[in-house]
N, C-alpha and C positions, 0 to 999 in steps of 0.2 A: 601462544603468540601474545606479545604485549600489545597494548591498544593504541598508543599515540606516539608519533615520532615527529621530529623537526628536521627538515632538510634545508641546508644552506645551499643556495643555487647561485653560482657565479658564471656558469656556462649554459646558456639556453639550449644550445645544440645537443647537450648531453642529458637533458632532463628526462627524456623518454627512457634512456638507458638506466639512469639513476632510479627511476620509479620501478623499473622491472626488478631491481634488487631490493628496494625498500619494501615492496609488497610481500616479500617473504618473511618480514619481521613484524610488521604492524598493520593494523586495520585502518588507521587514520593517519594522514601525514599533512603537516602544515609546511608550506613553502615560504622560506625567508629569502627574499631577493637581496643578495649581498651587494648593496649599492653604497659607494662612498657617501659619508654624511653630507658633504658639501654639494652633492649632486642629486639629492632626493627630491627637491622641490623644483617646479610646482607639482603637486601631487597628481593632478589630472593627466599629466604627460605620460603616466604609467598605465593609464586605463586601457589603451589598445593592446599593450603587451600582456597584461593580466587576462584580458578577455581571450586573446589568441592562445594563451597557454591552456586555459580551460577547454577551449574548443579542440585544439590539437591533441591534447592528452586524454580527452574524454573517450576517443576512439580506441585508445591503447590500454586504458586502465581496466583491470578486472573489477567485477562488481564487489569484490571483497575489500577493495581499497578506496577510501574516501579522501580526496585531495582538496585542501583549502589553501588559498594563497593569502598571505598576511598583507594587510594594508597598514596596520598600526606601526609596524617596524619602519615603514617609509615615512609615515607622518611624524612619528616620534624620533626619527633619525637614530636608529640603533636598537640596543637591547631593551630600552625602556618600553618600546612598542611591541615587543614579542607577546605571545599569547599569555594570558593570565590563568593558566590551568596546568595541571601536571603533565610532564613529558617523560616518556619512558626511555626513548633512545634518540641519539643525535647522529645525523648523517651529514656529510659534506661532499660536494662534488669536486672539491679542490683541497689542497693541504693548507689549512688555516688553524694551526694548533693554538695560537693565542686567543683567537675569537672563540674557538670551540671550548677552551678551558673556562673562559668567562661565562659562556652559556651553561656549561655543565654545573658550575658553581651556583649560577643564578637559579636554575631549576632543580638543583640537587639530583641530577641524573646519575643513576648508578652505572658503573662501567665506563668504558672509553668510547670516544666517537668512532664511527665507522667512516673511513675515508674511501669514497667510491672511485676517485680518480686523482692522480697527482699531476695531471697536465696543467699547463698555464690556463688561467681563466680568461674569458673574453670580457670586454668592457660592456656591462649591461646598459650603460647610458646611451649606447648606439641604438638601443631599441626605444628610447624615449620619443614620443610623438608630440612635437611642439605645434603641430597643426590643429590638435584638439583644442576646444574651448577650455582655457585654463582657469576660468573664474570659478571660485568656490562660494558657497552660500551658507549662511548661519543655520537655516532650517530647511531640510529637504523632506519631501513626502513621496511615498510609493504605495501602491495597492495591488492586491491580487489574491488568488486562492492559496498559492504556495503549498500545494499538496505534495508531500514527499520531496524534499528539496533535491533538485537535479541541477545539472550544469547550467541550464538556462536561467534558473532562479539565482544561482551563484553569481553569474555575470550581471544580472539585473540588479541584485542587491549590492554587489561590489561597486557598480557604477554610481549608485546612490551614495555609498559610503565615501568614495573618492571625492565627490563634489560637496561633501558636507563638512562644515567646520565645527558644529556643536551638537545639533539635535536632528535625529532622523525619526520621522513618524512613518510607521508601517500599518496600513489598513488591511486586515485579513477578512475575507468574505466568510460569513457564517455558512453552515451547511444548508440552511434554508435558501440562501442566495445562490447556491451552487447546484441546485437540483436539475438544472437544464444541461449540465455537463455530462460527457460520456462516462458511464459507470459511476454515477455520483454516489451510489451506495458504498463504494470503496474509498471515498474521500475520508481522510482522517478527521476526527472531531476538531473543531476550531481551536480548542485549548491545546491539543497536541501539536497542531501546526504552528501556533504562536510560540510554544516551547522550542520547536525545531528552529524557527527563525531566530529566536533570541540566542540559542546556542551557536548558530552559525555566525551571527553578527558580532557577538562578544568574543568569539574565537578569532575572527580576522582583525578586529579593531575594538579594543575595550575602552578607548578614550572618549567615545561619543556617548551622548545621552540618547537612549532608545525608548521610544514610546510605541509599543506594538499592541494594537487594539482591534477587537472584532468590529466589522462594519456590516450594516444591515441594508444598505442601499449602495448604488454604484459610486457615490461621491464621498461617503465617510466624513472625516474631519476637514476635508478641503473646503466645505461651504460654511464651516463654523470657526475655523482657526485663522485669524487675521495675520498671524506671525509667520506663516509659511512663505518660503521664498522660491523654491523650485520643485517641480514634479518630474520624476523620471518615468517615462512610458516606453512601451515597445511599439514596433511598427503597426501592430494590429490594434493598439489601444490609444494611438495618438489622437484620434478624433475625440475620444473621451477627455483628453487633456484640454483640448480647445473648448469643449462644452463646459468643463469646470470653470475655465476662465470667463466664459460668457456669463455664467451664473454668479461668479464672484463679483464681477463688475456691476451686475444688477443689485447685488447686496452691498455695494459701496466698499468692496475690498479690492486691493490691488491684484492684478493678474499675476499668475505664476510664470516664471521662466520654464520652458518645456525642453527637456533633454530626451531625445528619442534614440533608442538602441535598436539594432537590427535583430531579427529572430535568428536563432541558431538552428541550422539544418540537422535533421536526425539521420543517423546512419542505420537505424534499426527499423527498416521497413519490411515487415513480415507478411504473413497471409491475412492478418486481421486488418481492421480499418485504421492502421497507423497513420498519423499525420506526418507531413514532410518536415515539420519543425520539431525540435525537442520540446516535449510538453508533458504535463502531468497525466493527460489523457493516455498518452503512449505508455507511461509508467503503469497506470492502472490496467490497461489492456494486457500488458506483459505479466501482470499478477495473476491473470486467469490461468487456472491449472497449477498454480504455485501455492505453497503454504503461506497463508496470511497470518497464521499464529500456530504455535506448537500445540499438539493435543495434550489435554490434561491427563494425569495418571488415572487409570480405571482399575483399582484393586479389586473391584467386584466382578471383573471379567477375567476369563481365561486368556492366556496369550494367543492361543490358536482356537478357532480361526480368528483372523483379524477382522473386526466388524466395522463396516462403514455405514453410517446412516445417510441416505441420499434423500434430499427433500427440495422443495421449491414450490412456487405458485403454479396455478393452473396454466397450462399451455407454455410452460417454461422449458420444456424439452427433457423432462425426467425419463420418459420411456425410451427415447432415443439414446440418452446417456446410459441407461441400463443395458441396452443392446451392445453398446460400445464396450462397456466394462465386462459384459458376458464374453465378448470376443477376446478380451484380455485374459480370461481364465477365472473370473470371479463367479461365485454362486449368487444368483440374484433372487431375493424374495420380494415379490410384488404384493404389498399389503392390501391393495385394493382387491386383487384376485383372491387373496386368502380370506378377506372379509366376506366375500361372496360364499366361500366354502363354509365358514362358521355360521352362516345364516341358514344352512341347509337343515332339513328336518332331522331330528335326533341329536343335533349338536346342543351343547350346554347353552350357548348363546341364544339359540332358537327358542328354547323354552323360557329363558329369562325375558326375552322381548315380548313373547305372548303373555306372560304373567303380568307385565306392566302395561303394555299397550292394548291388550285384548285381542280377540280373534278377528277383529275388523281388519287387521293387517295381513291376514292370511288369504291367499288367492285360491282359486278353484283347484289348483294342483297341490294344495297344502303347503306350498312354499310361501315365504314372506314376500309380500308385494312391496318392493322397495319404493315404488312410486307413491303408493298410499302412505307408507311410513314417512317418506320425505315430506308429503303435504302436511302431515301432523307436526313434524319437528321444525321444519325450516321457517315456519311463521310463529314459532313459539320457543323462545330462547330457553325457557325452563325445561321443556320437553327434550330439546336438543341436548341440553346438559345431561339429562338423565340417560338419553340414548348413548352418549359418549361414555358415561360412567359404566354402562353395561358392556358396550362393545370393545372399548379400548383395552381393558384388562384381559378380556378373552382373546383378543387379537394378539396381544403381546405374549400371552402364554403359549399360543400356537407357534408364533415366530421363534420363541426361545426353544420350544421342543424341536423344531426343525434345525436350528443351529446346533443343538445338542447332538442330533443325528449326524450332522456333517462332521462334528468333532470326533465322535466315536468311530466313524468310518474313514476318517482322515481324507475326506473327499477333495478338499481344496484349502488354500491358505487364506483366501479372502472371501468374506460374505458381505453382500450389499443388501441392506434393508431399505427398500424404496417405499417411502410413506410421506404423503403430503402433510399428515398430522404429526410427524415425528417430533417437532419442537413443541407444538401445542400440548401434546400428550406427555412431554417430559422424557421421551425415549432417547434423547441424546445421551442420557446417563447410562444407557444400555449399549452404547457404541463406543469404540475406541476413538473415533473422530467423525465429524459431520462434513459431508460434501453437499453443496447446494448448487442449483441452477437458477439463473435469473435472466429475464429479458425485460425490456421496457414495457410499460402498460400498453403503449400503442401496438407493439408487436404482438403482445398476448391477445389483445382485442381482435386483431385481424385473424389470428389463428383460431380463436374461439368461434368467431363468426363463420369461418370457412369449415371448421371441423364439426361444430355443434348446430350450425344453422340458426344461431341466436342473433338477435338485433344488437346493435352497438350498445344500447342502454342496458340490455340484459347482461351482455358480456362485461360491461364496466361494473355492474352490481356484483357480479361474481368476484371480480378482482378486488373490489373495495371491501368485500367481506372477509378476505383472507389476511394473513400476516404480511406486513409490508416487506419489500425487498431489503430495506435497511436493517430491520431487526433480524431477518434471516441471515444476512451477511455477518452481522455482529456476533452470531452464534455458530458460525461456520469456520472450518479450518482450511478448506479449499473451495473456491468458487469457480463455476463455469458460466459461460454465456453462449447460447446457441443462436443469437440473433444475427450472426454474420454467416460466412460460408461454412459448408460441411467440412471442408479441408481445415479451416481454422478451429472448428470445434474438435476435430480429431487431434489436432496439434495440442490442444489443451489437455485432452484425455491422456495422450502419450506422455506429456510432461508430468501429470499427476501420478500416473502409474509408475513411471520411472522413480519418482520420489518415494512412493510407497514401497516398491520392491527393495530399494536401497535401505529404507528404514527397517523392513522385515529382516533383511540380511544382517543388519547391524544388531538387531534384537537377538537373533540366533547366535551371533558371534559373542555378544555380551553374556548370554546365558551359558554358552559353552565354556567361556573363560571363567565364569563364576563357579561352574561345576568342577572344572579342573582345579581351581583354587581350593574348593572345599575338599576334594579328594586328596590333594597334597597336604592339607592341614591334618586330615585324618591319618595319613601315613606317618 
């Protein structure tokens, strides 16, 4: 499938039908509203139509198709304002051979245009809204997190572009500022979000000057740049716009014009804590149980069984997740339980521990007293490091032995290694992929207090001593969160298992095809 297409739209009523055809050919489509040159202005009169097109078609588009609506072609009045990037295919909802020929030559598009309909077009100018405030401003400013550009962001940024004559300033919150947001660990790095915003803005209108900067407080450049004219806000951030003006006037700067847009309602209200508006939080919630990145090749591992490393912080729901995966048919190895076994008398690990720590760690039953050992190591980082150097290799050896037995006996297709230390010990390299469970610190503290009978201070110390959620997520391929309902947690597991089974089936098919090809070559 080619990547980028351009769709000439002359009939608004046909756009859903057109997009259903377009998505069979391309991953991204730019919409060019075919408006007569003399009727393009004033530009803000098109803002309502563009927003409505985004809202209406967001419900119909598949996730595989990204739709962006061009503003530059309205501003520049024609082909000069079309996108400044390669286009692979041209589509038109009406028969406009002369216009299509000009565009094909301009973009050097291979092949002929695809005419989706030969019916008479409607007059797009009937959708212009002259009730909108038509004033435009030299410099416009907006701010936000802008995590994984969605339809709400597109409307928000497009409204700013439409009202801007020359310079658009975009403040993007840093990850530190976004820690209070739902599943903040899944928020993309600020550099990635800035790149996404720039790609979207330069794609819909390359004629403006864009300044996209990270911000470290709620106000960003609005309190330091005297040349700003207008700020675009949403209904939930309008109060912030008025606060900015209050502070600007205290600093002897003129207040900004405020343009407020309505929030876009979400149609994706599932079992989780989905917001009623279209939001990045909803997007991140929807990522739970999905692949957030592809697994890296593991040439050091056999193809079967497929090994998943399951990890997460204390009280994050690892054990419950293991039971759910066990019910799906996976073989689960609980490394905490295996560690107890290798501590037993006669085991190699048992003798190594006594050799280093002495017989003071041995109880009256000749078994290692884990409480005594814990008191030695947990207040002494050096001794804890030595303990890990003894136990971790022994534990990994035992786990590998058990996986080998599973492979020899063809017991199952999927093995799950559940280990809190998985990432610290570097065992992710011994797994085909890593799945992790996360909950907020507050949820974990309440669970620890209830389960372990610890005080809040003691519970928080345990959480602070472990790897943070953000680092765990950055090294994971699939992430779960059990901080909401059991039904929603199960929904995440079902989604992940479905992805995994499809991948395993594809691996088998590729291996079979490769073997067939080899046999045919030999013949």
